[in-house]
Backbone of each chain as nested JSON, in Angstrom:
{
  "chains": [
    {"id": "A", "residues": [
      {"number": 1, "name": "MET", "atoms": {"N": [8.91, 11.027, 12.048], "CA": [8.463, 10.648, 10.675], "C": [7.987, 12.272, 10.578]}},
      {"number": 2, "name": "LYS", "atoms": {"N": [8.21, 12.465, 9.775], "CA": [7.216, 14.496, 9.621], "C": [6.724, 14.067, 8.735]}},
      {"number": 3, "name": "LEU", "atoms": {"N": [5.32, 15.067, 8.157], "CA": [4.349, 14.95, 7.077], "C": [5.327, 16.134, 5.631]}},
      {"number": 4, "name": "GLY", "atoms": {"N": [4.316, 15.349, 4.791], "CA": [5.136, 16.193, 3.344], "C": [4.213, 15.717, 2.383]}},
      {"number": 5, "name": "LYS", "atoms": {"N": [4.935, 16.551, 1.211], "CA": [3.964, 16.651, -0.407], "C": [5.459, 15.859, -1.134]}},
      {"number": 6, "name": "VAL", "atoms": {"N": [4.14, 15.305, -1.975], "CA": [5.388, 14.767, -3.0], "C": [5.158, 15.827, -3.811]}},
      {"number": 7, "name": "THR", "atoms": {"N": [5.764, 16.45, -4.352], "CA": [5.87, 17.297, -5.639], "C": [6.613, 17.04, -6.669]}},
      {"number": 8, "name": "GLY", "atoms": {"N": [7.318, 16.464, -6.813], "CA": [8.009, 15.319, -7.879], "C": [9.033, 14.196, -7.966]}},
      {"number": 9, "name": "ARG", "atoms": {"N": [10.017, 14.925, -9.101], "CA": [10.249, 13.523, -9.761], "C": [12.01, 13.569, -9.581]}},
      {"number": 10, "name": "VAL", "atoms": {"N": [12.849, 13.118, -9.213], "CA": [14.06, 13.574, -9.875], "C": [14.289, 12.509, -9.605]}},
      {"number": 11, "name": "VAL", "atoms": {"N": [14.913, 12.393, -11.334], "CA": [15.509, 11.483, -11.812], "C": [16.955, 11.077, -12.019]}},
      {"number": 12, "name": "SER", "atoms": {"N": [17.36, 10.307, -11.618], "CA": [18.865, 10.23, -11.259], "C": [19.695, 9.202, -12.705]}},
      {"number": 13, "name": "THR", "atoms": {"N": [20.722, 9.025, -13.594], "CA": [21.498, 7.238, -13.73], "C": [22.587, 7.192, -13.463]}},
      {"number": 14, "name": "VAL", "atoms": {"N": [23.433, 8.725, -12.797], "CA": [24.812, 7.698, -12.377], "C": [24.51, 8.672, -11.02]}},
      {"number": 15, "name": "LYS", "atoms": {"N": [24.473, 6.658, -10.347], "CA": [24.392, 7.387, -8.488], "C": [24.956, 6.283, -7.764]}},
      {"number": 16, "name": "VAL", "atoms": {"N": [25.493, 6.637, -7.106], "CA": [25.983, 5.373, -6.02], "C": [24.749, 4.425, -5.883]}},
      {"number": 17, "name": "ASP", "atoms": {"N": [26.316, 3.218, -6.339], "CA": [25.385, 1.417, -6.354], "C": [24.56, 1.21, -5.572]}},
      {"number": 18, "name": "SER", "atoms": {"N": [24.425, 1.654, -4.08], "CA": [22.869, 1.389, -3.495], "C": [21.949, 2.017, -4.017]}},
      {"number": 19, "name": "PHE", "atoms": {"N": [22.521, 3.365, -4.556], "CA": [21.007, 4.239, -4.683], "C": [20.151, 3.63, -6.317]}},
      {"number": 20, "name": "GLU", "atoms": {"N": [20.698, 2.049, -6.878], "CA": [19.903, 1.977, -7.903], "C": [19.08, 1.36, -7.79]}},
      {"number": 21, "name": "GLY", "atoms": {"N": [17.868, 1.786, -8.951], "CA": [16.684, 1.204, -8.535], "C": [15.671, 1.866, -8.42]}},
      {"number": 22, "name": "ILE", "atoms": {"N": [16.054, 2.476, -7.43], "CA": [15.05, 3.175, -6.054], "C": [14.025, 4.679, -7.176]}},
      {"number": 23, "name": "LYS", "atoms": {"N": [13.22, 4.932, -6.234], "CA": [12.688, 6.056, -7.29], "C": [13.021, 7.325, -5.853]}},
      {"number": 24, "name": "LEU", "atoms": {"N": [13.089, 8.053, -6.775], "CA": [13.364, 9.821, -5.969], "C": [12.145, 10.285, -5.857]}},
      {"number": 25, "name": "MET", "atoms": {"N": [12.152, 11.126, -5.603], "CA": [10.98, 11.687, -5.696], "C": [11.281, 13.566, -4.137]}},
      {"number": 26, "name": "LEU", "atoms": {"N": [10.644, 13.716, -5.294], "CA": [10.668, 15.778, -4.402], "C": [9.599, 15.909, -3.466]}},
      {"number": 27, "name": "VAL", "atoms": {"N": [10.112, 16.804, -2.344], "CA": [9.091, 16.379, -1.127], "C": [9.14, 17.674, -0.363]}},
      {"number": 28, "name": "GLN", "atoms": {"N": [8.074, 18.059, -0.148], "CA": [7.4, 19.67, 0.429], "C": [7.74, 19.734, 1.651]}},
      {"number": 29, "name": "PRO", "atoms": {"N": [8.093, 19.195, 2.748], "CA": [7.865, 19.758, 4.035], "C": [6.7, 20.179, 4.597]}},
      {"number": 30, "name": "LEU", "atoms": {"N": [5.504, 19.902, 5.691], "CA": [4.413, 20.809, 5.586], "C": [3.877, 20.703, 6.89]}},
      {"number": 31, "name": "ASP", "atoms": {"N": [4.01, 21.348, 7.739], "CA": [3.302, 21.385, 8.95], "C": [1.79, 20.174, 9.46]}},
      {"number": 32, "name": "GLU", "atoms": {"N": [1.329, 20.259, 10.475], "CA": [0.197, 19.589, 10.899], "C": [-1.035, 20.038, 10.067]}},
      {"number": 33, "name": "LYS", "atoms": {"N": [-0.474, 21.712, 9.541], "CA": [-2.085, 22.701, 9.539], "C": [-1.406, 22.332, 7.653]}},
      {"number": 34, "name": "LEU", "atoms": {"N": [-1.038, 21.387, 7.353], "CA": [-0.359, 21.207, 5.806], "C": [0.436, 22.169, 5.079]}},
      {"number": 35, "name": "VAL", "atoms": {"N": [0.546, 23.434, 6.016], "CA": [1.32, 24.092, 5.44], "C": [2.822, 24.235, 4.938]}},
      {"number": 36, "name": "PRO", "atoms": {"N": [3.172, 24.751, 4.15], "CA": [4.79, 24.121, 3.773], "C": [5.566, 24.929, 4.122]}},
      {"number": 37, "name": "TYR", "atoms": {"N": [6.485, 24.469, 4.864], "CA": [7.822, 25.075, 5.738], "C": [9.337, 24.974, 4.752]}},
      {"number": 38, "name": "GLY", "atoms": {"N": [9.788, 24.994, 5.202], "CA": [11.091, 24.891, 4.812], "C": [11.607, 24.482, 2.932]}},
      {"number": 39, "name": "ASP", "atoms": {"N": [13.204, 24.275, 3.279], "CA": [14.146, 23.666, 1.462], "C": [12.564, 22.145, 1.147]}},
      {"number": 40, "name": "PRO", "atoms": {"N": [12.181, 22.031, -0.218], "CA": [11.876, 20.794, -0.637], "C": [13.24, 19.825, -0.438]}},
      {"number": 41, "name": "ILE", "atoms": {"N": [13.16, 18.618, 0.226], "CA": [14.055, 17.612, -0.017], "C": [13.433, 16.593, -1.338]}},
      {"number": 42, "name": "VAL", "atoms": {"N": [14.949, 15.482, -1.281], "CA": [14.562, 14.43, -2.562], "C": [14.675, 12.91, -1.187]}},
      {"number": 43, "name": "ALA", "atoms": {"N": [13.774, 12.188, -1.303], "CA": [14.162, 11.673, -1.326], "C": [13.628, 10.473, -1.527]}},
      {"number": 44, "name": "PHE", "atoms": {"N": [13.965, 9.253, -0.683], "CA": [13.817, 7.981, -1.465], "C": [12.05, 7.408, -1.297]}},
      {"number": 45, "name": "ASP", "atoms": {"N": [12.027, 5.96, -2.484], "CA": [10.407, 5.992, -2.501], "C": [10.065, 4.797, -2.689]}},
      {"number": 46, "name": "THR", "atoms": {"N": [10.242, 3.968, -1.711], "CA": [9.566, 2.396, -2.164], "C": [8.217, 1.7, -2.226]}},
      {"number": 47, "name": "ILE", "atoms": {"N": [7.0, 2.84, -1.457], "CA": [5.709, 2.267, -1.448], "C": [5.4, 2.52, -2.379]}},
      {"number": 48, "name": "GLN", "atoms": {"N": [5.498, 3.445, -4.172], "CA": [5.013, 3.844, -4.478], "C": [3.807, 4.904, -4.92]}},
      {"number": 49, "name": "ALA", "atoms": {"N": [4.769, 5.922, -4.172], "CA": [3.817, 7.399, -4.04], "C": [3.78, 8.001, -5.353]}},
      {"number": 50, "name": "GLY", "atoms": {"N": [3.232, 8.753, -5.381], "CA": [2.473, 9.551, -6.972], "C": [3.075, 11.166, -6.162]}},
      {"number": 51, "name": "VAL", "atoms": {"N": [3.136, 12.131, -7.028], "CA": [3.301, 13.59, -7.392], "C": [1.645, 13.973, -6.542]}},
      {"number": 52, "name": "GLY", "atoms": {"N": [1.308, 14.661, -5.661], "CA": [0.127, 15.165, -5.492], "C": [0.356, 14.382, -4.067]}},
      {"number": 53, "name": "ASP", "atoms": {"N": [0.637, 13.706, -3.374], "CA": [0.178, 12.609, -2.053], "C": [1.025, 13.182, -1.323]}},
      {"number": 54, "name": "LEU", "atoms": {"N": [0.388, 12.596, -0.057], "CA": [0.334, 12.925, 1.104], "C": [0.714, 12.026, 1.919]}},
      {"number": 55, "name": "ILE", "atoms": {"N": [2.439, 12.991, 2.634], "CA": [3.486, 11.44, 2.649], "C": [3.444, 11.225, 4.559]}},
      {"number": 56, "name": "TYR", "atoms": {"N": [4.028, 10.849, 4.833], "CA": [5.464, 10.81, 6.22], "C": [6.64, 10.405, 5.529]}},
      {"number": 57, "name": "TYR", "atoms": {"N": [7.93, 10.552, 5.988], "CA": [8.315, 10.877, 5.761], "C": [9.571, 10.757, 7.068]}},
      {"number": 58, "name": "GLU", "atoms": {"N": [11.094, 9.509, 6.899], "CA": [11.92, 8.976, 7.951], "C": [13.167, 10.648, 7.625]}},
      {"number": 59, "name": "THR", "atoms": {"N": [13.811, 10.712, 7.986], "CA": [14.805, 11.637, 7.698], "C": [16.264, 10.904, 8.616]}},
      {"number": 60, "name": "SER", "atoms": {"N": [17.29, 11.116, 8.326], "CA": [18.768, 10.47, 9.266], "C": [19.143, 9.52, 8.357]}},
      {"number": 61, "name": "LYS", "atoms": {"N": [19.663, 8.818, 8.409], "CA": [20.524, 7.391, 8.405], "C": [19.316, 6.028, 8.71]}},
      {"number": 62, "name": "GLU", "atoms": {"N": [18.304, 6.676, 9.791], "CA": [17.429, 5.406, 10.006], "C": [15.985, 5.027, 8.156]}},
      {"number": 63, "name": "ALA", "atoms": {"N": [16.853, 6.329, 7.996], "CA": [15.35, 6.489, 6.307], "C": [16.306, 5.157, 5.792]}},
      {"number": 64, "name": "GLY", "atoms": {"N": [17.811, 5.355, 5.398], "CA": [18.395, 4.041, 4.825], "C": [17.879, 2.607, 5.374]}},
      {"number": 65, "name": "ARG", "atoms": {"N": [17.876, 2.347, 5.742], "CA": [17.143, 0.999, 6.225], "C": [15.557, 0.77, 5.57]}},
      {"number": 66, "name": "VAL", "atoms": {"N": [15.078, 1.633, 4.802], "CA": [14.557, 0.923, 3.685], "C": [14.791, 0.106, 2.51]}},
      {"number": 67, "name": "LEU", "atoms": {"N": [16.219, 0.75, 2.137], "CA": [16.585, -0.231, 1.116], "C": [16.918, -1.383, 1.261]}},
      {"number": 68, "name": "GLU", "atoms": {"N": [17.233, -1.918, 0.052], "CA": [17.717, -3.772, 0.386], "C": [19.239, -3.953, 1.17]}},
      {"number": 69, "name": "THR", "atoms": {"N": [20.173, -2.643, 0.284], "CA": [21.214, -3.223, 0.986], "C": [21.57, -1.788, 2.234]}},
      {"number": 70, "name": "THR", "atoms": {"N": [21.601, -2.036, 3.538], "CA": [21.327, -1.756, 4.695], "C": [22.073, -0.953, 5.117]}},
      {"number": 71, "name": "MET", "atoms": {"N": [23.697, -0.901, 4.962], "CA": [24.553, 0.167, 4.715], "C": [24.614, 0.983, 3.01]}},
      {"number": 72, "name": "ASN", "atoms": {"N": [23.767, 2.009, 3.804], "CA": [24.215, 2.987, 2.442], "C": [24.083, 4.34, 3.015]}},
      {"number": 73, "name": "PRO", "atoms": {"N": [24.116, 5.88, 1.65], "CA": [23.863, 6.53, 2.603], "C": [22.697, 7.101, 2.467]}},
      {"number": 74, "name": "CYS", "atoms": {"N": [21.288, 6.288, 2.622], "CA": [20.761, 7.239, 2.099], "C": [20.076, 8.047, 3.446]}},
      {"number": 75, "name": "ASP", "atoms": {"N": [19.172, 9.102, 3.136], "CA": [19.409, 10.363, 4.509], "C": [17.643, 10.243, 4.09]}},
      {"number": 76, "name": "ALA", "atoms": {"N": [16.649, 10.215, 3.209], "CA": [15.511, 10.903, 4.011], "C": [15.016, 9.32, 2.697]}},
      {"number": 77, "name": "ALA", "atoms": {"N": [13.775, 9.146, 3.307], "CA": [13.101, 7.947, 2.359], "C": [11.015, 8.021, 3.461]}},
      {"number": 78, "name": "ILE", "atoms": {"N": [10.218, 7.978, 2.05], "CA": [8.976, 8.306, 2.56], "C": [8.396, 6.951, 3.187]}},
      {"number": 79, "name": "MET", "atoms": {"N": [7.952, 6.699, 3.875], "CA": [7.263, 5.798, 4.762], "C": [5.666, 5.384, 4.112]}},
      {"number": 80, "name": "GLY", "atoms": {"N": [5.201, 6.098, 4.096], "CA": [3.955, 6.019, 3.976], "C": [2.904, 6.879, 3.47]}},
      {"number": 81, "name": "ILE", "atoms": {"N": [1.824, 6.226, 3.198], "CA": [0.978, 7.556, 2.144], "C": [-0.088, 8.267, 2.891]}},
      {"number": 82, "name": "VAL", "atoms": {"N": [-0.321, 9.297, 3.434], "CA": [-1.555, 9.494, 4.702], "C": [-2.869, 9.623, 3.83]}},
      {"number": 83, "name": "ASP", "atoms": {"N": [-3.799, 8.593, 4.941], "CA": [-5.532, 8.947, 4.123], "C": [-5.676, 9.866, 4.567]}},
      {"number": 84, "name": "ASN", "atoms": {"N": [-6.069, 9.786, 6.104], "CA": [-6.411, 10.572, 6.97], "C": [-5.653, 11.278, 7.604]}},
      {"number": 85, "name": "LEU", "atoms": {"N": [-6.043, 12.856, 8.125], "CA": [-5.207, 12.85, 9.104], "C": [-6.254, 14.013, 9.902]}},
      {"number": 86, "name": "SER", "atoms": {"N": [-6.124, 13.541, 11.432], "CA": [-7.934, 14.278, 11.997], "C": [-6.259, 15.078, 13.095]}},
      {"number": 87, "name": "LEU", "atoms": {"N": [-7.057, 16.473, 13.117], "CA": [-6.763, 17.128, 13.91], "C": [-7.421, 17.585, 15.246]}},
      {"number": 88, "name": "GLU", "atoms": {"N": [-7.416, 17.647, 16.454], "CA": [-7.738, 18.13, 17.386], "C": [-7.131, 19.504, 18.436]}},
      {"number": 89, "name": "ASP", "atoms": {"N": [-7.897, 20.429, 18.596], "CA": [-7.388, 21.181, 19.631], "C": [-6.9, 20.851, 20.98]}},
      {"number": 90, "name": "ALA", "atoms": {"N": [-5.488, 20.737, 21.321], "CA": [-4.677, 20.486, 22.892], "C": [-5.023, 20.848, 22.992]}},
      {"number": 91, "name": "LYS", "atoms": {"N": [-5.808, 20.217, 24.259], "CA": [-6.817, 20.183, 25.299], "C": [-5.656, 21.119, 26.462]}}
    ]},
    {"id": "B", "residues": [
      {"number": 1, "name": "MET", "atoms": {"N": [15.137, 11.62, 26.092], "CA": [13.575, 12.136, 25.817], "C": [13.861, 12.827, 25.232]}},
      {"number": 2, "name": "ILE", "atoms": {"N": [11.841, 13.884, 25.193], "CA": [11.504, 14.36, 24.948], "C": [10.069, 15.265, 25.371]}},
      {"number": 3, "name": "LEU", "atoms": {"N": [9.756, 15.96, 25.355], "CA": [7.876, 15.341, 26.119], "C": [7.208, 16.153, 25.221]}},
      {"number": 4, "name": "GLY", "atoms": {"N": [6.089, 15.999, 24.759], "CA": [5.55, 16.187, 23.907], "C": [3.783, 16.778, 24.352]}},
      {"number": 5, "name": "LYS", "atoms": {"N": [3.113, 16.598, 23.171], "CA": [1.71, 16.791, 23.272], "C": [1.055, 16.358, 22.676]}},
      {"number": 6, "name": "ILE", "atoms": {"N": [-0.042, 15.156, 22.381], "CA": [-0.629, 14.649, 20.812], "C": [-1.807, 15.605, 20.621]}},
      {"number": 7, "name": "THR", "atoms": {"N": [-1.689, 16.395, 19.707], "CA": [-2.163, 16.848, 18.517], "C": [-2.977, 16.246, 17.543]}},
      {"number": 8, "name": "GLY", "atoms": {"N": [-2.738, 15.149, 17.182], "CA": [-4.224, 15.038, 16.315], "C": [-3.776, 12.826, 15.81]}},
      {"number": 9, "name": "ASN", "atoms": {"N": [-4.004, 12.641, 14.681], "CA": [-3.269, 11.524, 14.064], "C": [-3.901, 11.874, 12.729]}},
      {"number": 10, "name": "ALA", "atoms": {"N": [-3.072, 10.239, 12.672], "CA": [-2.608, 10.568, 10.953], "C": [-2.993, 8.621, 10.519]}},
      {"number": 11, "name": "VAL", "atoms": {"N": [-3.739, 8.529, 9.414], "CA": [-4.268, 7.335, 8.736], "C": [-3.312, 7.213, 7.944]}},
      {"number": 12, "name": "SER", "atoms": {"N": [-2.954, 5.59, 7.346], "CA": [-2.721, 5.664, 6.589], "C": [-2.254, 4.175, 6.472]}},
      {"number": 13, "name": "ALA", "atoms": {"N": [-3.036, 3.821, 4.744], "CA": [-3.631, 2.202, 4.279], "C": [-1.756, 2.241, 3.388]}},
      {"number": 14, "name": "VAL", "atoms": {"N": [-1.544, 2.817, 2.745], "CA": [-0.022, 2.652, 2.619], "C": [0.814, 2.234, 2.545]}},
      {"number": 15, "name": "SER", "atoms": {"N": [1.551, 1.794, 3.778], "CA": [2.953, 2.468, 3.93], "C": [4.455, 1.512, 4.207]}},
      {"number": 16, "name": "GLU", "atoms": {"N": [5.195, 1.299, 4.96], "CA": [6.247, 0.656, 4.456], "C": [5.746, -0.798, 5.553]}},
      {"number": 17, "name": "PRO", "atoms": {"N": [6.395, -1.967, 4.948], "CA": [6.071, -3.386, 5.978], "C": [6.312, -3.153, 7.84]}},
      {"number": 18, "name": "GLY", "atoms": {"N": [5.63, -2.997, 7.895], "CA": [5.639, -3.631, 9.578], "C": [4.799, -2.541, 10.009]}},
      {"number": 19, "name": "TYR", "atoms": {"N": [4.499, -1.028, 9.082], "CA": [3.638, 0.393, 9.822], "C": [2.293, -0.074, 9.875]}},
      {"number": 20, "name": "GLU", "atoms": {"N": [1.887, -0.908, 9.197], "CA": [0.745, -1.998, 8.768], "C": [-0.401, -1.702, 10.126]}},
      {"number": 21, "name": "SER", "atoms": {"N": [-0.058, -2.306, 11.487], "CA": [-0.533, -2.48, 12.297], "C": [-0.732, -0.941, 13.804]}},
      {"number": 22, "name": "ARG", "atoms": {"N": [0.496, -0.07, 13.099], "CA": [0.794, 0.574, 14.02], "C": [0.226, 1.984, 14.265]}},
      {"number": 23, "name": "LYS", "atoms": {"N": [-0.28, 2.799, 15.458], "CA": [-0.456, 3.83, 15.651], "C": [-0.009, 4.794, 15.27]}},
      {"number": 24, "name": "ILE", "atoms": {"N": [-0.142, 6.345, 14.851], "CA": [0.754, 7.276, 13.815], "C": [-0.102, 8.004, 14.474]}},
      {"number": 25, "name": "LEU", "atoms": {"N": [0.508, 9.095, 15.602], "CA": [-0.175, 10.349, 16.331], "C": [0.865, 11.425, 15.5]}},
      {"number": 26, "name": "VAL", "atoms": {"N": [0.22, 12.829, 15.564], "CA": [1.049, 13.808, 15.919], "C": [0.708, 14.492, 17.314]}},
      {"number": 27, "name": "VAL", "atoms": {"N": [2.485, 14.567, 16.911], "CA": [2.473, 15.272, 18.258], "C": [3.182, 16.066, 18.173]}},
      {"number": 28, "name": "GLN", "atoms": {"N": [3.103, 18.041, 19.015], "CA": [3.93, 18.981, 18.928], "C": [4.684, 19.123, 20.79]}},
      {"number": 29, "name": "PRO", "atoms": {"N": [5.899, 19.003, 19.413], "CA": [7.289, 19.322, 21.31], "C": [6.733, 20.747, 22.162]}},
      {"number": 30, "name": "ILE", "atoms": {"N": [7.456, 20.003, 23.006], "CA": [7.04, 21.297, 24.575], "C": [7.396, 21.737, 25.147]}},
      {"number": 31, "name": "ASP", "atoms": {"N": [7.851, 22.367, 25.777], "CA": [8.575, 22.859, 27.423], "C": [7.795, 22.179, 28.42]}},
      {"number": 32, "name": "PRO", "atoms": {"N": [8.811, 22.033, 29.425], "CA": [8.445, 21.528, 30.875], "C": [6.76, 23.013, 31.497]}},
      {"number": 33, "name": "SER", "atoms": {"N": [6.84, 23.974, 30.936], "CA": [5.481, 24.812, 31.619], "C": [4.632, 24.203, 30.654]}},
      {"number": 34, "name": "GLY", "atoms": {"N": [4.516, 23.351, 29.199], "CA": [3.458, 23.387, 27.768], "C": [3.753, 23.997, 27.009]}},
      {"number": 35, "name": "MET", "atoms": {"N": [4.631, 24.861, 26.902], "CA": [4.476, 25.648, 25.795], "C": [4.58, 25.054, 24.854]}},
      {"number": 36, "name": "PRO", "atoms": {"N": [3.502, 25.384, 23.198], "CA": [4.582, 25.011, 21.803], "C": [5.872, 24.996, 21.917]}},
      {"number": 37, "name": "LYS", "atoms": {"N": [6.707, 23.708, 21.383], "CA": [8.124, 24.935, 21.031], "C": [8.722, 23.995, 19.817]}},
      {"number": 38, "name": "GLY", "atoms": {"N": [9.252, 24.053, 18.394], "CA": [9.105, 23.717, 17.561], "C": [8.499, 23.012, 16.098]}},
      {"number": 39, "name": "GLN", "atoms": {"N": [8.787, 21.932, 16.105], "CA": [8.009, 22.094, 14.175], "C": [7.247, 20.6, 14.903]}},
      {"number": 40, "name": "SER", "atoms": {"N": [5.966, 20.657, 14.461], "CA": [5.471, 19.136, 15.225], "C": [5.684, 18.187, 14.46]}},
      {"number": 41, "name": "PHE", "atoms": {"N": [5.493, 16.492, 14.565], "CA": [5.896, 15.319, 14.162], "C": [5.319, 14.822, 14.183]}},
      {"number": 42, "name": "LEU", "atoms": {"N": [4.991, 13.457, 13.277], "CA": [4.613, 12.118, 13.371], "C": [5.678, 10.926, 14.176]}},
      {"number": 43, "name": "ALA", "atoms": {"N": [5.228, 9.885, 15.096], "CA": [5.404, 9.128, 16.471], "C": [4.646, 8.311, 16.427]}},
      {"number": 44, "name": "ILE", "atoms": {"N": [5.045, 6.621, 16.351], "CA": [4.061, 5.806, 16.386], "C": [4.218, 5.472, 17.946]}},
      {"number": 45, "name": "ASP", "atoms": {"N": [2.685, 5.141, 18.136], "CA": [2.904, 4.509, 19.649], "C": [2.369, 3.681, 20.307]}},
      {"number": 46, "name": "THR", "atoms": {"N": [3.135, 3.552, 21.488], "CA": [3.066, 2.631, 22.036], "C": [2.404, 2.072, 23.111]}},
      {"number": 47, "name": "VAL", "atoms": {"N": [1.75, 3.254, 24.123], "CA": [0.947, 3.381, 25.003], "C": [-0.021, 3.366, 25.123]}},
      {"number": 48, "name": "GLN", "atoms": {"N": [-0.905, 3.259, 23.762], "CA": [-2.094, 4.057, 23.714], "C": [-2.72, 5.039, 24.081]}},
      {"number": 49, "name": "ALA", "atoms": {"N": [-2.242, 6.229, 24.101], "CA": [-2.109, 8.31, 23.8], "C": [-2.527, 7.894, 23.478]}},
      {"number": 50, "name": "GLY", "atoms": {"N": [-3.494, 9.629, 23.754], "CA": [-4.661, 9.663, 22.993], "C": [-4.494, 11.927, 22.866]}},
      {"number": 51, "name": "VAL", "atoms": {"N": [-4.828, 12.219, 22.356], "CA": [-5.419, 13.751, 21.795], "C": [-5.262, 14.654, 23.441]}},
      {"number": 52, "name": "GLY", "atoms": {"N": [-4.52, 14.993, 23.321], "CA": [-4.472, 16.597, 24.517], "C": [-3.732, 15.393, 25.619]}},
      {"number": 53, "name": "ASP", "atoms": {"N": [-3.411, 14.359, 25.537], "CA": [-1.932, 13.837, 25.972], "C": [-0.95, 14.291, 25.507]}},
      {"number": 54, "name": "THR", "atoms": {"N": [-0.015, 14.893, 27.382], "CA": [1.545, 15.089, 27.125], "C": [2.938, 13.12, 27.732]}},
      {"number": 55, "name": "VAL", "atoms": {"N": [3.071, 13.266, 26.381], "CA": [3.834, 12.472, 26.698], "C": [5.431, 12.504, 26.624]}},
      {"number": 56, "name": "LEU", "atoms": {"N": [5.64, 11.449, 26.844], "CA": [7.602, 11.125, 26.598], "C": [7.881, 10.405, 24.596]}},
      {"number": 57, "name": "ILE", "atoms": {"N": [8.866, 11.459, 23.94], "CA": [8.685, 11.014, 23.126], "C": [10.552, 10.764, 23.526]}},
      {"number": 58, "name": "LEU", "atoms": {"N": [10.842, 9.429, 22.74], "CA": [12.072, 8.997, 22.348], "C": [12.357, 8.824, 20.873]}},
      {"number": 59, "name": "GLU", "atoms": {"N": [13.083, 9.849, 20.402], "CA": [13.935, 10.209, 19.288], "C": [15.181, 9.501, 18.661]}},
      {"number": 60, "name": "GLU", "atoms": {"N": [15.429, 7.977, 18.967], "CA": [16.89, 7.714, 18.752], "C": [16.257, 6.439, 18.13]}},
      {"number": 61, "name": "GLY", "atoms": {"N": [16.674, 5.542, 17.134], "CA": [16.249, 4.517, 16.481], "C": [16.56, 3.223, 16.665]}},
      {"number": 62, "name": "GLY", "atoms": {"N": [17.55, 3.074, 17.593], "CA": [18.334, 1.818, 18.211], "C": [16.998, 1.347, 19.76]}},
      {"number": 63, "name": "SER", "atoms": {"N": [16.919, 2.74, 20.421], "CA": [16.017, 1.998, 20.898], "C": [14.379, 2.255, 20.896]}},
      {"number": 64, "name": "ALA", "atoms": {"N": [14.217, 2.503, 20.175], "CA": [13.025, 3.241, 19.374], "C": [12.254, 1.352, 18.825]}},
      {"number": 65, "name": "ARG", "atoms": {"N": [13.375, 0.588, 18.353], "CA": [13.231, -0.326, 17.447], "C": [13.366, -1.625, 18.57]}},
      {"number": 66, "name": "MET", "atoms": {"N": [14.208, -1.715, 19.916], "CA": [13.874, -2.621, 21.306], "C": [12.495, -1.708, 21.398]}},
      {"number": 67, "name": "ILE", "atoms": {"N": [12.325, -1.293, 21.651], "CA": [10.345, -1.074, 22.331], "C": [9.037, -1.878, 21.703]}},
      {"number": 68, "name": "LEU", "atoms": {"N": [10.019, -0.923, 19.97], "CA": [8.661, -2.267, 18.792], "C": [8.862, -3.314, 18.952]}},
      {"number": 69, "name": "ASP", "atoms": {"N": [10.08, -3.972, 19.321], "CA": [10.207, -5.761, 19.462], "C": [10.672, -5.69, 17.459]}},
      {"number": 70, "name": "GLU", "atoms": {"N": [10.943, -4.752, 17.347], "CA": [11.514, -4.785, 15.537], "C": [12.617, -4.881, 14.983]}},
      {"number": 71, "name": "PRO", "atoms": {"N": [13.233, -5.708, 14.11], "CA": [15.006, -6.168, 13.639], "C": [15.374, -4.487, 12.994]}},
      {"number": 72, "name": "GLU", "atoms": {"N": [16.692, -4.963, 13.605], "CA": [17.971, -4.226, 13.024], "C": [16.801, -3.235, 11.159]}},
      {"number": 73, "name": "THR", "atoms": {"N": [16.507, -4.147, 9.804], "CA": [15.898, -3.658, 8.996], "C": [14.987, -2.363, 9.333]}},
      {"number": 74, "name": "PHE", "atoms": {"N": [13.686, -2.533, 10.36], "CA": [12.894, -1.333, 10.304], "C": [13.684, 0.257, 10.415]}},
      {"number": 75, "name": "THR", "atoms": {"N": [12.882, 0.672, 9.766], "CA": [13.367, 2.427, 9.867], "C": [12.05, 2.745, 10.355]}},
      {"number": 76, "name": "ILE", "atoms": {"N": [12.921, 3.491, 11.223], "CA": [12.019, 3.814, 12.795], "C": [12.449, 5.284, 13.349]}},
      {"number": 77, "name": "LYS", "atoms": {"N": [12.332, 6.065, 14.19], "CA": [13.196, 7.393, 14.887], "C": [12.672, 7.737, 16.34]}},
      {"number": 78, "name": "ALA", "atoms": {"N": [10.837, 8.111, 16.037], "CA": [10.485, 8.374, 17.151], "C": [9.334, 7.271, 17.523]}},
      {"number": 79, "name": "VAL", "atoms": {"N": [9.436, 7.211, 18.706], "CA": [7.986, 6.746, 19.445], "C": [7.319, 7.316, 20.652]}},
      {"number": 80, "name": "ILE", "atoms": {"N": [6.538, 6.783, 21.009], "CA": [5.825, 7.648, 22.2], "C": [6.038, 5.94, 23.034]}},
      {"number": 81, "name": "ALA", "atoms": {"N": [6.848, 6.718, 24.705], "CA": [7.2, 5.729, 25.186], "C": [6.546, 5.832, 26.284]}},
      {"number": 82, "name": "GLY", "atoms": {"N": [6.042, 6.68, 26.204], "CA": [5.399, 6.911, 28.523], "C": [4.347, 8.194, 27.989]}},
      {"number": 83, "name": "ILE", "atoms": {"N": [3.561, 8.326, 29.169], "CA": [2.209, 9.455, 29.129], "C": [1.793, 10.072, 30.23]}},
      {"number": 84, "name": "VAL", "atoms": {"N": [3.058, 11.145, 30.754], "CA": [3.453, 11.988, 31.263], "C": [1.994, 12.513, 32.795]}},
      {"number": 85, "name": "ASP", "atoms": {"N": [2.042, 12.028, 33.774], "CA": [1.578, 11.972, 34.169], "C": [1.658, 13.227, 35.448]}},
      {"number": 86, "name": "HIS", "atoms": {"N": [2.622, 14.258, 35.467], "CA": [2.346, 15.419, 35.923], "C": [4.065, 15.889, 36.108]}},
      {"number": 87, "name": "ILE", "atoms": {"N": [4.623, 17.374, 36.223], "CA": [5.405, 17.385, 36.174], "C": [5.909, 18.157, 37.107]}},
      {"number": 88, "name": "THR", "atoms": {"N": [7.358, 18.167, 38.233], "CA": [6.754, 19.462, 38.925], "C": [8.803, 20.097, 38.116]}},
      {"number": 89, "name": "MET", "atoms": {"N": [8.276, 21.174, 39.074], "CA": [9.909, 22.005, 38.446], "C": [9.377, 22.672, 40.329]}}
    ]}
  ]
}
């Protein structure tokens, strides 16, 4: 799983059947120091995250398992909202 | 499996079902000599690892589900599967 920040919403009316009724969010990947890296991705959201939330998401085929239709072409899904992230210098 | 070092932990109250009681740690992949390599990520802990530990990380969903004893519908990719005591090269 990776850290990210929800930066927006994506609305799509015409889409694959298994994506019906599922919220799409724009997510900016962040490193552990919360510095953005790479390009934003579009991820499915089934836990009601909002814009500005620090979240963690899963990519690849595994992400599709959050949807009710298990055989689906989903490749990124938000798994949870981060309340607290604590880092210590590696010893 | 890959080698990594635990650099922190993440606490989450709102999450997918099945993630509530799981410990989530921040992992920095390292090379065998201990140098950081690539982007850090989050993994579920199964061996009570702590910050500073060198660990074995399994990055494959099927095996991860087997370790966590979760059904096929559970989304997971990375789990911490062991604590490394030492590496000889």
